[in-house]
N, C-alpha and C positions, 0 to 999 in steps of 0.2 A: 504494500500500500504506500503510495507516494505521498509527499507532503506538499504537493502543488497547490496553488491558490484555487479556490472554489468559486466559479463565476455565478453560481446560483445564489440568490439572496434569500436569507431567512431559512427556516426549517419547514419542510413539507410535512413532517411528522416527528413525534418523539422517537419512534422506533420504526425502522424499515425491516420487515421480515421477508426474506428471499426464499420462496418455495411455498406453494399452496397445497402441499400434501397434508396428511393428518397432523404431523408434528407442527408445521408452520401454522396451521389453522387453530390447533389447540392453544399454541402460544399466543396467537392474536386474541383469542377470547379471554385468556387469562390477563393479558396486558390491558385490555379494555375494562375488565372488572376492577383492575387497579387504578383506572383513570388515565392511562397513557393513551395518546393518540397513535394510531397504527396504520401503516400501509403495508399490504401484502402483495408481492408481485410474483408472477409465475410466467415462464416463457411459453407455456402451452395455452392454446386458445380455450380449452375446456378440460375437465378432468378426464383421465385416461379411461376410467371405468374398469380398470384392471383390479383384481383382488389378490394381490400377492400374499398378504397376511389374512387369515380367516378367523382369528380368534383373539379375544381379549383375556388377559389373565385376571386373577382375583383382585389385585391391587388396582389395575386400570378400571375395573368395574366399580371399585370403591370410589376412586377419584371421579368417575362419571356420575355416580350417585351423589357424591358430595357437591357436585355442580348442577344437580337436577337434570342430567342429560339422559339418563336411562329411559325416561318416559318418551323421549323423542325417537327411539328405535322402534321400527315396526314390529320386530320380534327379536328376542334373544334366547337362543337355546343353550341351556347349561349342560355341560357334559362333565361327569365325575372323574374322568380319567384323562391323563396326558401321557407323556413318555419322556424318557431320558435316553437319548441316543437310540430310539426305536424300541426300548424296553418299557413295558407297561408300568404306569405309575398312577396310583390314586391321588387325586388332588382335592377331593371334596372334604377331607378331614382337617384341612388347615383351619387355623383360627380366622375370625372375621365373619362378617354377615353375608358375604357373597363368595364363598369358596367354590372352586371349580374353574373350568375354562368356559368362556362364553362365545359361542359361534356367531360370527357376523362378518360378512364380506367387507374387506377394507374399503371398497367403493361406497358402501353404506355409511361406514364410520366417517369417511371423508365428507360425504354429503351432509351428515348431521353436524359436524364441526364447522363446515362452511356456513351453513344456515345460522348457526349460533353466533359465529364471529361477526357476520354481517349485521345481524339483529342488534348486537352490542355496539355497533358503530365502526367496526374495522372497514377500511377501504381496500377492497379486493380488486386488483387489476391484473387481467390476463393478457397474454401476448406482449409481455414486457420482459426483455432479457437483459440481465446484468452483464456488463463487459469488464468492469473493473471498479476498484474503490480508491479513493484518495482522502487523506486527512486534511481537514481545513485548519491551517495554522491560526493560532490565537484563540480558537474556540473549542478545539477538540472534536468538533462535529465531523461526520463522515459523509462524503458525497459518493453516490453510486452513479457511475456512468452507464448509460443504457444504449443498446443497439439502436441505430437510427439517429443518434445524436442527442437524445434527451438526457436528463439527469434528475436525481432526487437526492435531497439532503435530509439527514436525520441525526439526532443526537447519538443513536446507537443503531448498529446493523446486526441482525442475527441471521446466520446462514442455516437454513433448513432445506438446502438445495441438493441433498443426496450425496452419494459417495464420491462423485466427481465434482464436488462443490466448487463453484467459481468464487464464492465468498472466501472459503478456506484458502484457496490458491492465491487470491488477491491480497489476503492478509499475511501471506508468507508463513503460514502454519504448516509444519511438516505432518506427514501422515504415514508413519512407519508401520510395518507389520509383516505378515507372512503371506507369501503369494499363494494363489489357488493351487490345489493339488487334485481336487476331485470336483465333479460337476453333476448336477441333476438337470435333466430336461423336463419341462412342465408344459402341459396344454389342457385347456378346457375344450372338450370335444362333444358335439351333438351327434346322435345317430349311430352310436356304437353300443354293443352289449358285451360287457366284460364283467366278471365277478368283482365285487368290492374286495379290496385287500388292504391291510394296514401293515406297512413295513415288511412285506413278504420277501424273504431272501431266497434267491435262486442261485444256481451254480455260477451263473455269469453276472449277476447283479441284483439290484433292489428294485421292487415294483410296488407302487402305491396307486390305488384307484378308489375313487369315492363318487358315487352317483348322487346328484342332488335331486331334490323334489321336482325341479323343472326338466329333468331328463338329461341334463348336461353332466358329463363325467369328467372329473379332474384326474388326469394321469400325471404321475411323476415316475421317472425311470433313471437309474444310474447303473452304468456298466463298470464292474470292478476292474481296476487297473487301467482305465482309459483316462488319459490326461485331459484337462479342460481345453476346449478349442479357443483359439485367439479370435474372439468375436468382436465385430464392430456393430452388429445388429442381432436381433433375435434369430434363433434357428428357424428353419422352415418346418412345417408339420411332417414332411417326409422323413426328416432326420429323427424326429420323435417316434414315428411309427416304425421305422427300421430298428431303432434301439429297443423299442417295446417288443418287437417280434423276436429279436435275438435273445432277450432276457426271459420272456414268458412263453414264446411260441405262438402268441395270439396275433391275429391280423386286425389292426384298427385303421388301416390306410383308407378305408371307404368312409370314415367319419368326416364330419364337417368341423374344422377347427375354428373356434371362436377367439382364441387367444393362445399364443405360444410364446414361451420365454425360457430362459435358463438361469440358474444361479449356481454359485460355487462356494467353496469353503475358505475363500480368502478372509483374512482377519487383520484389520487395520484400525488404529485409533489415533486421533489427533494428538499431537504433542501437548497442546494446551487447548482448553475450551474457551479461553478468553484472551484476546490480545488488545489491550486498550479499550476502544469503543466497539470492537467487533467480537461477537460471540458465535458459538456453534452449537447446534442441537440435532438430535436424530442421526441419520446416516451421514450427515456432514461431519459428525464428530466420531462416528464409529461404524464400521462395516463388518459383518460377520455372517456366517451361514444362518439363514432364517429358520432355525430349528425351533419348533413350537411357538412361533410368533414372537419370540423374544426381541427381535429387532424393532418391531412396531411398538411393543409395550415399553421397551427401554427408552425409545424416543419420546413417547408421550409423557413418561415420567420426567425426562429432561425438561420438557415444555412446562410442566406444572411446577417444577422446582424453580425454574428461571423466571416465569411470568410475573409472579408477585414481587420478587426481588427487584427486577428491572423496572417495573412500574413504580415501586416505592422510591427508587433512586431518581428517576426522571421527574417525579412529582415532588421531590425534596423531602420525603418522609423518612429516608434512610441514607446513611453515609454511603459514598460510592464504593467503599471497600466491602460492603455487603455482597457485591457482585463476585468478589473473590471466593465467597462461600459456594457459589455455583460450581466452579471448577473443583474446589476442595471436596465437595460432596459427590458430584456426578462423575468426575473422571475415575476415581477408584471404583465406583459402582460399575461403570462401563467396562473397566478392566476385568472385574470379577465375572461379568456376564460373558465377555469374550473368551476368558479361560474356560468357563463352563461350557460354552458352545463349542469350543475347540475340542474338548473331550467328547462331547456328544457326536461331533462330526466323525471322529475316529471310530466310535462304536457303530454309528449308523452306516457310514459309507465305506468302511474298511472291508476288505475281502476276507478270504479264509484265515488270514493271519490274525484277525481280531476275534476269532471264535472263542478262544480260551478267555480273553478279557471280557467278552460278553457274558460268558457263563458265570464268571466271578462277580460281575456287577449285578447280574440277576439274583444271585444269592444274597448280596448285600442289600438290594432293594426289597428283598423279602422280609427284612428285619424292620419292624414298625418305626423304630427310632431313626434309622438311616433313611427310610423312605420319607418320613415326615420332614426331615432336614432338607432333602432334595426337593420335595414338593413345595415347601415354603419358599425355597429359592426361585424355582421356575414360575411360581405364582406371583412373584414380585413382593412377597410379604416379609422378606428377610432384611429389608433395608433399614439401617440404623444410621442416624446422623448425630454428630456431636451435640450434646445438650447438658444441662445442669440438673442434678438430682438423680434419684434412683428410678427404677422402673415406674411408669412407662416412658421416661424421658428418652428422646431420640427416636422412638418408634412412631408409627402412624397410630393415632388415637382410634381405637375401635369404636364401633357404634355402641353407645350406652344410653339407655333410657333415663330421662331426667325429670324431676319435678321442679318447676320454677314458679315464681310468683305470677307468671302469665300463663300457667298451665303446663301440661306435660309436653315434652319435646325430646329430642335426642341429639347426640353430638354431631351426627351427619347433617341434620337440618340447620344447626347453628353455624355450620361452616359454608352454607350456601352462598353467602355474600362475599366469600373470598377475603375475609378480614381476619385479623388476629382475634383470638378468643381467649379471654381470661375466665376460666371456669372456677368459680369461688365456692368451695364447699366447707369453708371454715366455720360458718355459722356466726362469725363475729359481725357486729354492726359496722356499717360502712363509716369510714372516717371522713373528715372534711377535706383533707389534703388530696389533691389530684396530681399524680405524677405527670411530667411533661408529655408522656406517650399515651395518656389516657384516651385522647380523641381517636387514636388509631386502633383501639381495642374495644371489642364488645365484652363488657364486664357483666357476666351472668351469675347471679346467685342461684345455686341449685343443690338438690339432693339426688345423688345417683341411685339407681336401683341396686340393692345389695347383691353381692356375689360377683361383681365385676372388677376390672382392673383399677377402678377409682376408689375401692374400699381403702379406708385408713389413709387417704391422701387429702390434704387440706385444700390444695389448689393446683391447677395446671395452666400453663400458658401455652397455647397451641398456635402454631404458624398457620398462615392461610392455606398451605398445602396439606394440612392435617397432621403434621409431625409435631410432637411435643417438644418445645424448646426448654421448658423448665417445669419441674414439679416440686412441691415442698409442703410443709405443714402450715406456713404462715406467709402472708403477703409482706411481712417485714423481713423475710429471708434476704440477706445480702446477695445471695446468688441470683435472686430475681432482679435486683437493681443492676447487677453486672450483666445479666442477659439483656436487659433493656438497653444498656449502653452499647451492646454489640449490634443490635438490630434497628434501633430507632435514632433518627437524627435528633440532636439535643440542642435547642436554641440556648444561647448563653444566658438569656434573661431568665431561664427556668432552672438554672444550675442549682439554686438553693432548694427548689421544690423537690428535687430528686433525693436529697439527703433526709427529707422528713420521714 
């Protein structure tokens, strides 16, 4: 990113989001809930309609519920099982109120998030292609140069523009990793009749088939020992049909392909998720084998983590170094997922040489404790962020029913506004002193239903993304004041109020 002068006067938006896929659209909605002005640009004239990812994990479902998004989906089918590298795994015994995997085409998720972002006031512009970025001296703002000669200026730019991210490249952020070694071909095909199969291993490869209610069958096929092709475009259907025939002995060449693509097991992660006023989320920050939908769900979690922080910074409610916590929290989580997926890729796509490892892993996953640990991870429920206090500090606050002065509610409903929540269960009368951060927090006096994680806890301070930033016995806890100093901008005129 160069430091040349910026000829465009003024800001077009607080934040420019590049990429109108699910991650960019989720981020746009979160930014708008936080009061930031947002422009979303995408080079495509319309959504692709492709459904690369077909499921939401339990944590994503919780985040959608937290934002009252679940009701927007025409239907969500919950399935109790998932897999780890093709080995069956129960995921419906995890903690939380929405355990399991939720089947929904990515195209539907994208449409729901686009509708919501626009309703909230995001400016969505299609057929707009970014060609480069430059820093505006003296202001720190960023100008995005566009194909055709236009430009947009924003205080911050977030790249949600995929594995080949122009934003990442323009910001000079490295993308190290491991090159692809294995490839799957994939197609949605009408007019064929083949048995459904789930991770069916043959002598020559792996075959997966799933017939949808509309009669379209999704095929995925991998040939053991075959190196990925050097592709500049999607494979043609004949290539898929030929590979399917070699692996299964079945002829699908007479079907009508609706969509064909391929994916491989490359594994790359950005060196940093933030460089000055440029940030990355989703596939722009990490690329991995899309095993079990973890790529989409990981990206959506990036968006929810970043959205409220960036909105608070641009609106002056938080110090700028709050943005450093985005990288501090999400880069390690991305690395954990990439490691997990890399292991799954070996088990799933390896040939006869992984048979022994698969047998050992199957025995391990037959143990409830081990299976529960893995299920929690692939469900997105194992995320812990730095926080003050004992459990449940750092974790996502589960759904807990509450009695309040305004009637019954629950913790999910209280987070719908995407604001900080101070859940006060001390029973102590409210004092007259108001800390400088009080206007940013919904202070709710409540009694939780017994038998939950809030038993024997006086109060919790919950972030807009649902993670507990502090918990303790008293609002006079010095750790609460220290937590506030981390997250909230402190006007000097209120310095004395904080000490009360």
